[in-house]
SELUMTI-500586 format. One line per field, with one value per atom (N, C-alpha, C): residue in three letters; chain; x, y, z. Coordinates in steps of 0.001 Angstrom, whole numbers, plus 500000, padded with zeros to 6 digits. Atoms other than C-alpha are relative to their C-alpha. Layout:
# SELUMTI-500586
code [ALA:...]
unit [A:...]
x [X:...]
y [Y:...]
z [Z:...]
//
This chain:
# SELUMTI-500586
code [MET:MET:MET:THR:THR:THR:ILE:ILE:ILE:ARG:ARG:ARG:PHE:PHE:PHE:ARG:ARG:ARG:LEU:LEU:LEU:LEU:LEU:LEU:THR:THR:THR:LEU:LEU:LEU:LEU:LEU:LEU:PRO:PRO:PRO:PRO:PRO:PRO:LEU:LEU:LEU:ILE:ILE:ILE:ALA:ALA:ALA:LEU:LEU:LEU:ALA:ALA:ALA:GLY:GLY:GLY:CYS:CYS:CYS:ALA:ALA:ALA:HIS:HIS:HIS:GLN:GLN:GLN:GLN:GLN:GLN:GLN:GLN:GLN:LEU:LEU:LEU:PRO:PRO:PRO:GLN:GLN:GLN:VAL:VAL:VAL:GLN:GLN:GLN:GLN:GLN:GLN:GLU:GLU:GLU:ILE:ILE:ILE:SER:SER:SER:GLN:GLN:GLN:LEU:LEU:LEU:ASN:ASN:ASN:GLN:GLN:GLN:ARG:ARG:ARG:LEU:LEU:LEU:GLN:GLN:GLN:THR:THR:THR:LEU:LEU:LEU:ALA:ALA:ALA:GLU:GLU:GLU:GLN:GLN:GLN:ALA:ALA:ALA:VAL:VAL:VAL:ALA:ALA:ALA:LEU:LEU:LEU:GLU:GLU:GLU:ARG:ARG:ARG:GLN:GLN:GLN:ASN:ASN:ASN:THR:THR:THR:LEU:LEU:LEU:ASN:ASN:ASN:ALA:ALA:ALA:HIS:HIS:HIS:SER:SER:SER:SER:SER:SER:ALA:ALA:ALA:GLY:GLY:GLY:VAL:VAL:VAL:HIS:HIS:HIS:LEU:LEU:LEU:LEU:LEU:LEU:PRO:PRO:PRO:ALA:ALA:ALA:ALA:ALA:ALA:LYS:LYS:LYS:ASN:ASN:ASN:TYR:TYR:TYR:ALA:ALA:ALA:LEU:LEU:LEU:VAL:VAL:VAL:ASP:ASP:ASP:SER:SER:SER:ALA:ALA:ALA:ILE:ILE:ILE:GLY:GLY:GLY:ARG:ARG:ARG:LEU:LEU:LEU:SER:SER:SER:VAL:VAL:VAL:SER:SER:SER:LEU:LEU:LEU:SER:SER:SER:GLN:GLN:GLN:VAL:VAL:VAL:SER:SER:SER:GLN:GLN:GLN:GLU:GLU:GLU:ALA:ALA:ALA:GLU:GLU:GLU:THR:THR:THR:TYR:TYR:TYR:ALA:ALA:ALA:GLN:GLN:GLN:LEU:LEU:LEU:HIS:HIS:HIS:ILE:ILE:ILE:ARG:ARG:ARG:ARG:ARG:ARG:LEU:LEU:LEU:ASP:ASP:ASP:GLY:GLY:GLY:GLY:GLY:GLY:ALA:ALA:ALA:LEU:LEU:LEU:PRO:PRO:PRO:ASN:ASN:ASN:PHE:PHE:PHE:ARG:ARG:ARG:ALA:ALA:ALA:LEU:LEU:LEU:LEU:LEU:LEU:ASP:ASP:ASP:TRP:TRP:TRP:GLY:GLY:GLY:LEU:LEU:LEU:LEU:LEU:LEU:ASP:ASP:ASP:ALA:ALA:ALA:SER:SER:SER:GLY:GLY:GLY:LYS:LYS:LYS:PRO:PRO:PRO:LEU:LEU:LEU:THR:THR:THR:GLU:GLU:GLU:SER:SER:SER:ALA:ALA:ALA:GLN:GLN:GLN:THR:THR:THR:GLN:GLN:GLN:SER:SER:SER:PHE:PHE:PHE:THR:THR:THR:VAL:VAL:VAL:THR:THR:THR:GLN:GLN:GLN:THR:THR:THR:MET:MET:MET:LEU:LEU:LEU:PRO:PRO:PRO:LYS:LYS:LYS:GLY:GLY:GLY:GLU:GLU:GLU:VAL:VAL:VAL:THR:THR:THR:ILE:ILE:ILE:ALA:ALA:ALA:LEU:LEU:LEU:ARG:ARG:ARG:LEU:LEU:LEU:THR:THR:THR:GLY:GLY:GLY:LEU:LEU:LEU:SER:SER:SER:LEU:LEU:LEU:GLU:GLU:GLU:GLN:GLN:GLN:LEU:LEU:LEU:GLY:GLY:GLY:PHE:PHE:PHE:ILE:ILE:ILE:ARG:ARG:ARG:LEU:LEU:LEU:TYR:TYR:TYR:ASP:ASP:ASP:ILE:ILE:ILE:GLU:GLU:GLU:LYS:LYS:LYS:VAL:VAL:VAL:SER:SER:SER:ALA:ALA:ALA:SER:SER:SER:ALA:ALA:ALA:PRO:PRO:PRO:GLN:GLN:GLN:THR:THR:THR:ASP:ASP:ASP:HIS:HIS:HIS:ILE:ILE:ILE:SER:SER:SER:PRO:PRO:PRO:PRO:PRO:PRO:ALA:ALA:ALA:ARG:ARG:ARG]
unit [A:A:A:A:A:A:A:A:A:A:A:A:A:A:A:A:A:A:A:A:A:A:A:A:A:A:A:A:A:A:A:A:A:A:A:A:A:A:A:A:A:A:A:A:A:A:A:A:A:A:A:A:A:A:A:A:A:A:A:A:A:A:A:A:A:A:A:A:A:A:A:A:A:A:A:A:A:A:A:A:A:A:A:A:A:A:A:A:A:A:A:A:A:A:A:A:A:A:A:A:A:A:A:A:A:A:A:A:A:A:A:A:A:A:A:A:A:A:A:A:A:A:A:A:A:A:A:A:A:A:A:A:A:A:A:A:A:A:A:A:A:A:A:A:A:A:A:A:A:A:A:A:A:A:A:A:A:A:A:A:A:A:A:A:A:A:A:A:A:A:A:A:A:A:A:A:A:A:A:A:A:A:A:A:A:A:A:A:A:A:A:A:A:A:A:A:A:A:A:A:A:A:A:A:A:A:A:A:A:A:A:A:A:A:A:A:A:A:A:A:A:A:A:A:A:A:A:A:A:A:A:A:A:A:A:A:A:A:A:A:A:A:A:A:A:A:A:A:A:A:A:A:A:A:A:A:A:A:A:A:A:A:A:A:A:A:A:A:A:A:A:A:A:A:A:A:A:A:A:A:A:A:A:A:A:A:A:A:A:A:A:A:A:A:A:A:A:A:A:A:A:A:A:A:A:A:A:A:A:A:A:A:A:A:A:A:A:A:A:A:A:A:A:A:A:A:A:A:A:A:A:A:A:A:A:A:A:A:A:A:A:A:A:A:A:A:A:A:A:A:A:A:A:A:A:A:A:A:A:A:A:A:A:A:A:A:A:A:A:A:A:A:A:A:A:A:A:A:A:A:A:A:A:A:A:A:A:A:A:A:A:A:A:A:A:A:A:A:A:A:A:A:A:A:A:A:A:A:A:A:A:A:A:A:A:A:A:A:A:A:A:A:A:A:A:A:A:A:A:A:A:A:A:A:A:A:A:A:A:A:A:A:A:A:A:A:A:A:A:A:A:A:A:A:A:A:A:A:A:A:A:A:A:A:A:A:A:A:A:A:A:A:A:A:A:A:A:A:A:A:A:A:A:A:A:A:A:A:A:A:A:A:A:A:A:A:A:A:A:A:A:A:A:A:A:A:A:A:A:A:A:A:A:A:A:A:A:A:A:A:A:A:A:A:A:A:A:A:A:A:A:A:A:A:A:A:A:A:A:A:A:A:A:A:A:A:A:A:A:A:A:A:A:A:A:A:A:A:A:A:A:A:A:A:A:A:A:A:A:A]
x [500080:800704:499861:500539:799224:501153:498978:802634:501155:499147:804545:499596:501296:801392:500981:499481:802114:501761:498450:806241:500096:499433:805859:498650:500820:803231:501006:499411:805934:501203:498666:809333:499740:499877:808370:500292:500013:807483:501633:498848:810789:501404:499389:812835:500481:500618:811317:500765:499804:812030:501933:498701:815808:500731:499613:816387:499495:499873:815150:501508:499378:817176:501902:498834:820375:500234:499276:819872:499943:499774:819485:501624:498758:823128:500760:499114:824479:500345:499393:824956:500942:499145:827051:501153:498571:829235:500425:499014:829899:500847:498827:831250:500667:498602:833401:500700:498245:834928:500430:499020:835074:500760:499216:837012:501191:499363:838658:501192:499270:840148:500240:499601:840659:501240:498835:843105:501178:499495:844416:500684:499592:845251:501014:498550:847122:500937:498454:849481:500967:498998:849976:500992:499430:851426:500887:498754:853031:500768:498432:854841:501118:499065:855868:501314:498735:857011:501300:498809:859325:500732:499300:860633:500919:499137:861618:500897:498630:863245:500593:499427:865116:501324:499468:866176:500940:499311:867554:500925:498687:869373:500618:498824:871163:500811:499168:872364:500269:499732:873305:500927:498966:876599:500462:500256:876232:498511:501241:873026:498875:501363:869706:498981:501445:866549:498358:500829:863399:498599:501410:859921:498926:501056:857035:498856:500755:854551:500532:499544:857046:499452:500123:856194:500278:499373:858755:501630:497911:862594:500541:498923:865847:501114:499184:869301:501588:498924:872356:501766:499021:875951:500718:499545:877508:501229:498796:880244:499560:500626:878253:499672:500070:877396:498988:501459:874807:498376:501466:871136:498963:501697:867736:499081:500285:866006:498438:501498:862246:499587:500835:859499:498381:501308:856251:499681:500993:853122:500045:499227:854098:498102:501143:851046:500177:500120:849881:498817:500919:849075:500019:500061:849902:501478:498737:853444:499602:500006:853905:501304:499588:855210:500246:499761:857153:500525:499092:858802:501181:499139:862103:500550:499440:863277:501386:498935:866801:500742:499573:868114:501547:499330:871291:499630:500858:870797:501167:498952:874324:499411:500432:872241:500294:499537:874637:499517:500373:874176:500066:499342:874074:500534:498545:877210:498565:500693:876011:500848:499991:875856:499141:500301:874772:499981:500298:873586:499266:500345:871927:499120:501171:868180:499417:500377:867190:498444:501715:862953:500046:500088:862219:498276:500656:859933:500067:499685:860079:499365:500264:860254:499199:500495:858071:500159:499704:860217:500386:499347:860930:501106:498247:864086:499721:500287:864528:500426:500084:864484:500897:498993:867649:500031:499539:868096:498375:501010:864474:500027:499674:865491:500263:500226:864854:501487:499416:867892:499906:499907:868183:500748:499055:871288:498863:500218:870463:501277:499472:872171:499535:500899:871566:500833:499311:873201:499600:500478:872498:499902:499788:871428:501197:498620:873724:499674:500045:872018:499413:499938:872529:499388:501009:870239:500193:500095:869892:499554:500566:867930:499512:500365:866123:498696:501332:862870:500344:499180:863802:498575:501176:860257:500036:499727:860589:499238:500711:859178:500362:499664:859309:499326:500805:858547:499978:499640:857923:499060:500648:855736:498636:501240:852549:500058:499643:852041:499771:500022:851208:501173:498559:854188:501070:498487:856565:500474:499926:858026:500997:499323:861066:500780:499375:863527:501726:498594:867274:500682:498912:869392:501624:498775:873251:500951:498866:876874:499230:500786:875669:501345:498279:879037:499864:499732:879898:500613:499776:880419:500381:499398:882467:499181:500878:880465:500614:500256:879684:499702:500921:878309:498560:501516:875600:498757:500986:872095:498770:500667:868791:499901:499894:868231:499618:500789:868302:500356:499770:868432:499727:499871:869254:498644:501044:866603:500971:499127:867410:500301:498794:870288:499451:500733:868723:501715]
y [498380:551774:500743:498853:553914:500486:499699:554203:500985:499733:554582:501806:498510:557548:501200:499316:559080:500480:499509:559219:500883:499620:560837:501547:498284:563765:500423:499145:564168:500901:499891:564171:501287:498839:567742:500764:499032:569807:500091:500569:567996:500800:499775:568854:501978:497872:573374:499881:499292:573050:499952:500655:571642:501158:498894:574128:501608:498828:577038:499817:499789:576256:499838:499593:576062:501077:498565:579585:500746:499685:580678:500092:500043:579311:500714:499273:581228:501270:498501:584605:499725:500805:582828:499861:500821:581300:500404:499161:583788:501005:498932:586296:499302:500236:583794:499769:499914:583064:501412:498550:586979:499977:500121:586903:499312:500202:584381:500502:499931:585682:501076:498895:588831:499744:500633:587103:499447:500808:585558:501068:498691:588746:500417:499589:590171:499092:501037:587098:500219:500059:587132:501650:498453:590948:500051:499806:590330:499017:501329:587023:501152:499046:589655:500864:499054:592265:499484:500755:589799:499255:500290:588024:501399:498554:592102:500039:499167:592616:499015:500556:589692:499362:499846:590215:500973:498598:593663:499644:499754:592503:499033:500600:589893:500586:498580:592562:501009:498770:594913:499847:499994:595023:500679:499113:597125:499993:499801:597291:499193:500877:595806:500474:499550:596736:498822:500465:596551:500452:499477:596506:499901:499997:597146:499361:500937:595464:498363:501408:592265:499474:500468:592125:498798:501657:589842:500936:499231:590764:499216:499933:590408:499566:500140:589738:500964:499571:591629:499948:499499:591702:501320:498690:594458:499833:499857:595933:499574:500910:594610:499037:501821:591037:499890:500539:589387:500440:499856:591262:499639:500280:590542:501089:498731:593521:499806:499828:594118:501220:498830:596801:499599:499817:597208:500769:498532:599195:500821:498985:600770:501115:499458:603707:501346:497887:607171:500934:499396:609637:501674:499624:612829:500005:500788:611355:498647:501262:607863:499463:500327:606655:498017:501447:602507:499443:500189:600724:499123:501121:599207:499352:500894:596032:499757:500446:595547:498836:500719:592129:499071:500824:590270:498647:501822:586737:499130:500872:585762:499810:500300:586279:501174:498768:588823:501847:498439:592393:500684:499273:594835:501453:498983:597489:501844:498945:600919:500425:499932:601988:501183:498908:604539:499378:500574:603734:501339:499021:605333:499301:500275:605266:500555:499061:605995:499439:500328:605570:501037:499469:606417:498668:500747:605018:499026:501124:601924:501075:499771:602598:498550:501116:600328:498544:500948:597413:499927:500037:597509:499922:499929:598865:501530:498710:601721:501320:498766:605495:500737:499875:606562:501564:498461:610294:500769:499589:610777:499139:501137:608646:500948:498776:610975:499018:500279:610250:500532:499112:610505:498713:501106:608846:500423:499616:608076:498708:500504:606679:499117:500922:603519:500119:500205:603813:499198:500742:601310:500152:500128:600829:499969:501296:598941:499485:501192:596016:500157:500052:595618:499492:501163:594134:499604:500090:592474:500215:498941:594182:501333:498990:597019:500312:499703:598958:501600:498845:602061:501128:499540:604376:500993:498899:606186:500878:499029:609146:500419:500045:608766:500986:498924:612420:500024:499939:613239:499027:500971:610142:499417:500297:608885:498213:501462:605158:499502:500957:604049:500041:499574:606069:498760:500680:604168:498762:501158:601602:499459:500448:600869:501035:499504:601272:499345:500787:600971:500281:499900:600371:499908:499717:601021:500569:499635:602140:499467:500595:600441:499945:500549:601036:500364:500158:600391:501514:499457:603433:500411:500680:604146:500360:499873:603825:501316:499246:606668:499701:500159:606774:499579:500626:604445:501240:499193:605991:498873:501240:604757:499499:500274:603588:501476:498850:606679:500016:500093:607350:501327:498521:610855:499717:499770:613019:499980:500267:612315:501683:499632:614373:500558:500141:615833:500467]
z [500342:388177:500318:498932:390286:500727:499972:391861:498843:500872:388801:499616:500412:388083:500838:498958:391553:499852:500241:390713:498688:500534:387611:500364:500249:388807:501259:498905:391671:499293:500795:389392:499650:500456:387620:501406:499338:390818:500821:499395:392281:499350:501327:389530:499988:499485:389776:501525:498702:393352:500110:500520:392643:499465:500811:390026:501187:499325:392485:501343:498802:395134:499213:500732:392341:499687:500016:391805:501056:498700:395476:499988:499646:395726:498742:501067:392311:500026:499500:393380:501142:499259:396031:499636:500561:394103:499159:500586:391691:500905:499004:394780:499980:499209:395995:498773:501275:391918:499975:499861:392114:500605:499268:395338:499390:500593:393947:499182:501301:390877:500585:499423:392944:500277:498847:395339:498694:500852:392151:499265:500813:390342:501301:498579:393837:499870:499355:394129:498412:500596:390502:499267:499496:391034:500638:498783:393792:499294:500535:391834:498903:500786:389030:500821:499288:391606:500342:499157:393253:499021:501288:389942:499682:500209:389275:501026:499006:392561:500205:500309:392346:498763:500481:389207:500358:499907:390166:501155:499040:393082:499525:500401:391135:499517:501022:388882:500561:499293:391540:500287:499570:392542:501519:498649:395882:500520:499603:397885:499755:500520:397904:499282:500232:395975:500412:499362:397590:499389:500099:395857:500677:499436:397782:499226:500340:396037:500157:499071:396630:500641:498041:399850:500758:499910:400384:500380:499314:402527:498112:500434:400649:500718:499489:401536:499312:501333:400711:501660:499055:402511:499618:498908:403971:500803:499183:405535:502069:498651:409117:499893:500052:407695:499358:501152:405770:500868:499340:406456:499169:500185:405975:500156:499990:404814:499426:500538:404145:501049:499715:404262:500727:499654:406072:500651:500140:406326:499519:500850:403479:500068:499877:403684:499689:500235:402707:501022:499249:404341:499291:500533:403531:498629:501007:402303:500289:500336:401612:501204:498942:404708:500287:500160:405392:501191:498840:408247:498995:500143:407330:500862:499140:408938:499165:500425:408890:501263:498997:410325:499557:500868:410794:500012:499472:410048:500567:499171:412028:501251:498268:415304:500430:499296:416165:499908:499796:417154:498974:500898:414652:500468:499535:414964:500337:500469:414806:498444:501585:411391:499314:500933:408569:498396:501348:404817:499292:501067:402178:499043:501114:400515:499032:501246:397397:500079:500176:396512:499015:501234:393084:499497:500705:389941:499578:500561:388236:498307:501437:383943:499934:499907:382458:499541:499762:382099:501780:498385:385783:500783:499831:386242:500388:499875:388120:499615:500358:387461:500167:498407:389266:499878:500183:387540:500603:499289:389387:501297:498581:392379:501040:498615:396328:500562:499278:398044:501504:498751:402325:500403:499537:404528:501339:498692:408120:500907:499214:410945:501414:498346:413784:500663:498960:416796:501131:499159:419355:501461:498833:422861:500751:499147:426125:499201:500063:425107:497851:501740:421095:499340:500876:419073:498621:501111:415966:499158:500641:414341:500199:499713:413951:498426:501176:412207:500155:500402:410512:499571:500541:409970:499282:501183:406632:499795:501068:404931:498746:501623:401015:499803:500447:400394:498362:501778:396345:499503:501104:395154:501026:499466:396298:499889:499909:397220:498686:501702:393666:499291:500919:392291:501119:499329:394775:499393:500964:392397:501236:499589:394361:501522:499232:397698:499561:499807:397611:500878:498416:400699:499571:500469:400113:500662:498895:401301:501581:498857:404745:500434:499253:406878:501197:498124:410463:500343:499440:412303:501210:498480:415698:500543:498920:418344:501396:499093:420768:501646:498668:424345:499794:500066:424858:499977:500213:423939:499703:500417:423091:498183:501059:419789:498989:500469:417399:498451:501751:413480:499847:500926:412109:499179:500754:410364:498652:501319:406612:499658:500698:404317:499304:501361:401602:499198]
//
């Protein structure tokens, strides 16, 4: 009986201490849940953008659409072969900047080529607003040791990072080879 009495007197303080320990961990658990919810929201937004990008490319007869929010590559059949095209380092200083990566899928070297690039807003349904899109052309010439991929620094004027809804690469054409030189990208033509 003495043992039961001692156990009964110790039980309430043990329960109280266990409750205090649980309370100290609660803010940490709530913070982790909040972080997980933010990650889930980001992934959901990325999935919606990727679905929109895939839909745009499925209905496109020429060129390829990239949505910066999708954070994924897209494939395009062009006059210079099947290409993988992606964006990285999309950021904003005074203007919006991005890196456009173009890679030939068959492993061969990219020839000298030129292409057109549009960028602009998306409407509420996720379709490009082509009437307000901006366009620039660029030319890529290879060095004496041609590569299978190229990275092009883009300056996307007229839109903030939040407004940039799409980038479309199209009219990719092989151009005649000139004297070998370093990788060169012509300035944007308006």
